[in-house]
Backbone bond lengths (Angstrom), bond angles and torsions (degrees), N, CA, C in turn:
res aa  C-N    CA-C-N  psi(-1)  N-CA   C-N-CA  omega(-1)  CA-C   N-CA-C  phi
1 M - - - 1.450 - - 1.529 108.81 -
2 T 1.307 116.37 137.07 1.459 119.37 179.56 1.517 110.29 -79.33
3 G 1.311 114.59 154.53 1.453 119.94 177.54 1.517 111.11 -75.47
4 L 1.319 116.22 165.62 1.461 121.60 -178.34 1.523 111.32 -60.03
5 Y 1.331 117.48 -42.40 1.459 120.07 -179.16 1.523 110.78 -63.06
6 E 1.309 117.38 -43.87 1.464 120.39 -179.67 1.522 111.05 -62.84
7 Y 1.291 117.65 -38.72 1.454 121.72 -177.62 1.521 111.39 -67.89
8 W 1.314 118.29 -38.41 1.462 122.27 -175.56 1.524 113.53 -99.63
9 S 1.320 118.52 10.35 1.462 120.13 -177.57 1.531 111.22 -89.83
10 L 1.312 116.42 51.98 1.457 121.63 178.56 1.523 110.09 -78.72
11 P 1.321 117.81 151.08 1.466 119.48 178.46 1.526 111.54 -71.63
12 H 1.320 116.35 153.99 1.466 121.47 176.20 1.516 110.82 -89.89
13 K 1.334 115.67 -27.57 1.461 120.60 -178.22 1.525 109.55 -130.50
14 L 1.318 115.35 146.53 1.460 121.69 175.61 1.516 109.11 -129.77
15 N 1.312 116.19 138.05 1.457 122.26 172.26 1.519 106.51 -118.79
16 I 1.314 116.23 117.05 1.457 120.14 -178.16 1.520 109.78 -127.04
17 Q 1.317 114.67 167.07 1.457 120.91 177.78 1.520 108.82 -112.25
18 C 1.323 116.15 130.70 1.459 121.80 179.62 1.526 109.23 -67.32
19 P 1.334 118.05 127.54 1.465 119.67 -179.88 1.531 113.18 -68.72
20 S 1.321 117.38 -22.11 1.469 120.28 -178.54 1.525 112.49 -83.51
21 C 1.330 116.13 -53.07 1.468 119.51 -173.96 1.527 113.55 -104.00
22 Q 1.326 118.09 -7.02 1.466 124.28 179.43 1.536 113.57 66.82
23 R 1.315 117.97 13.94 1.463 120.82 176.37 1.521 109.73 -85.26
24 K 1.325 114.61 155.55 1.462 119.85 179.02 1.523 109.99 -86.33
25 A 1.316 115.16 143.05 1.461 122.06 177.76 1.525 108.25 -131.15
26 S 1.319 116.30 138.76 1.462 121.77 179.24 1.522 109.46 -113.30
27 F 1.315 115.58 136.07 1.457 121.96 178.76 1.519 108.65 -128.13
28 E 1.326 115.78 142.19 1.454 121.06 175.13 1.520 107.60 -127.57
29 F 1.323 116.58 127.15 1.455 121.58 -175.71 1.524 111.68 -72.27
30 A 1.318 115.26 153.91 1.464 121.04 176.48 1.524 109.56 -64.40
31 R 1.308 115.00 150.77 1.462 120.77 176.17 1.518 108.26 -107.03
32 L 1.312 116.04 140.03 1.455 122.07 -177.93 1.519 108.71 -118.62
33 A 1.314 116.04 136.68 1.463 120.89 175.78 1.520 108.63 -133.48
34 K 1.333 115.68 132.97 1.463 119.56 175.04 1.518 109.31 -69.18
35 I 1.317 115.50 137.88 1.463 121.24 175.92 1.523 106.32 -90.84
36 Q 1.313 116.39 113.44 1.459 121.26 -172.82 1.525 113.51 -78.27
37 L 1.328 117.16 -35.88 1.465 120.89 -174.44 1.523 110.98 -111.49
38 K 1.331 116.38 134.65 1.469 120.65 179.84 1.524 112.06 -60.14
39 K 1.314 116.87 -32.73 1.467 120.02 -178.55 1.529 112.22 -65.40
40 D 1.326 118.04 -18.62 1.464 121.95 -179.08 1.528 113.44 -89.37
41 I 1.329 117.81 -10.46 1.468 121.04 -177.21 1.520 111.25 -59.22
42 E 1.316 117.32 -45.61 1.465 120.87 -177.76 1.531 111.48 -60.20
43 Y 1.324 116.90 -37.78 1.465 120.36 178.57 1.530 110.38 -57.37
44 F 1.331 116.72 -49.18 1.465 120.55 -177.21 1.528 112.10 -72.24
45 Q 1.329 117.58 -30.43 1.463 120.19 176.41 1.525 111.44 -65.79
46 Q 1.321 117.17 -34.72 1.460 121.00 -174.19 1.528 114.15 -95.61
47 H 1.311 117.99 -16.29 1.465 120.46 -176.59 1.529 109.95 -75.99
48 P 1.332 118.15 130.56 1.472 120.68 -176.30 1.530 114.42 -70.02
49 D 1.333 118.63 -16.01 1.462 120.85 -177.63 1.526 113.80 -97.18
50 F 1.329 117.22 4.13 1.462 121.15 178.50 1.519 110.15 -128.13
51 E 1.317 114.91 153.54 1.466 120.88 173.31 1.528 106.81 -117.60
52 Y 1.307 116.56 126.61 1.467 122.12 -178.54 1.526 110.00 -95.80
53 Q 1.345 116.22 139.60 1.465 121.23 172.53 1.520 109.50 -144.42
54 R 1.319 114.40 150.28 1.462 121.99 176.80 1.519 107.12 -112.88
55 F 1.330 116.62 132.94 1.458 122.38 -177.44 1.525 110.16 -120.10
56 Q 1.328 115.23 155.38 1.460 120.75 174.32 1.521 107.67 -114.37
57 D 1.335 116.23 128.95 1.460 119.42 179.90 1.526 110.81 -84.82
58 S 1.319 116.47 178.90 1.467 121.41 -175.15 1.527 113.22 -67.83
59 C 1.325 117.97 -17.16 1.469 121.92 178.57 1.525 112.44 -93.12
60 G 1.322 117.05 -0.81 1.454 120.74 179.59 1.517 114.58 95.46
61 G 1.320 116.69 -5.22 1.460 120.20 178.30 1.522 111.43 -79.68
62 Y 1.306 115.94 157.74 1.462 121.11 -179.57 1.523 110.35 -109.00
63 W 1.309 115.13 148.85 1.456 121.12 172.83 1.521 109.01 -142.11
64 N 1.316 115.28 153.30 1.457 122.27 -174.22 1.518 109.72 -110.69
65 A 1.327 115.43 146.51 1.457 119.79 -178.69 1.519 110.78 -142.69
66 A 1.312 114.29 155.59 1.463 121.76 175.04 1.522 107.78 -120.54
67 F 1.322 116.48 131.76 1.459 122.67 175.20 1.520 108.79 -100.15
68 Y 1.324 115.11 139.29 1.459 121.53 174.20 1.522 106.65 -124.38
69 Y 1.323 115.98 131.19 1.462 121.64 -178.15 1.526 109.65 -108.16
70 P 1.345 117.70 102.29 1.468 119.87 178.42 1.528 110.84 -58.64
71 N 1.286 115.58 146.37 1.474 124.55 178.74 1.525 113.57 71.22
72 L 1.310 119.19 -7.84 1.461 121.89 173.70 1.526 110.73 -108.02
73 S 1.307 115.88 -9.00 1.464 122.68 -179.08 1.522 108.34 -129.12
74 V 1.319 116.06 174.66 1.461 118.91 174.31 1.528 108.72 -66.53
75 D 1.309 116.76 159.77 1.453 121.82 179.25 1.530 109.66 -63.60
76 L 1.327 117.25 141.39 1.472 120.76 -178.02 1.527 112.46 -57.72
77 Q 1.327 117.86 -33.13 1.462 120.44 179.87 1.530 111.54 -66.82
78 Q 1.320 118.05 -20.00 1.460 121.28 179.68 1.527 112.74 -85.12
79 I 1.317 117.87 -13.61 1.464 121.41 178.49 1.521 107.41 -85.80
80 R 1.307 116.79 107.34 1.464 121.59 -171.57 1.526 113.90 -95.89
81 D 1.312 118.42 -16.23 1.466 119.91 -174.68 1.526 113.20 -103.54
82 L 1.342 117.72 27.36 1.462 120.46 178.78 1.526 110.60 -62.94
83 P 1.335 117.63 142.52 1.471 119.97 176.82 1.529 111.08 -62.79
84 E 1.309 116.28 149.74 1.467 121.84 176.99 1.520 109.24 -70.32
85 T 1.331 116.62 147.78 1.467 119.98 177.69 1.499 110.81 -98.48
């Protein structure tokens, strides 16, 4: 069995070559952050640079998350009204 670090050590960015045209393409995976406070859920639901989702864990509890897609949204440093953690 692999360790936890090995299982979750996926790359954040990939550079691949298109098999058809042989050009290089760069991809950056979405980033996910758990939303800790219920009062912050509405912010992420309404913000155009985040995608909100609610998940159910294996014990039946729910948790909330915000997805951020690099290169499809403004840079995170430009978002000034993020909720405090």
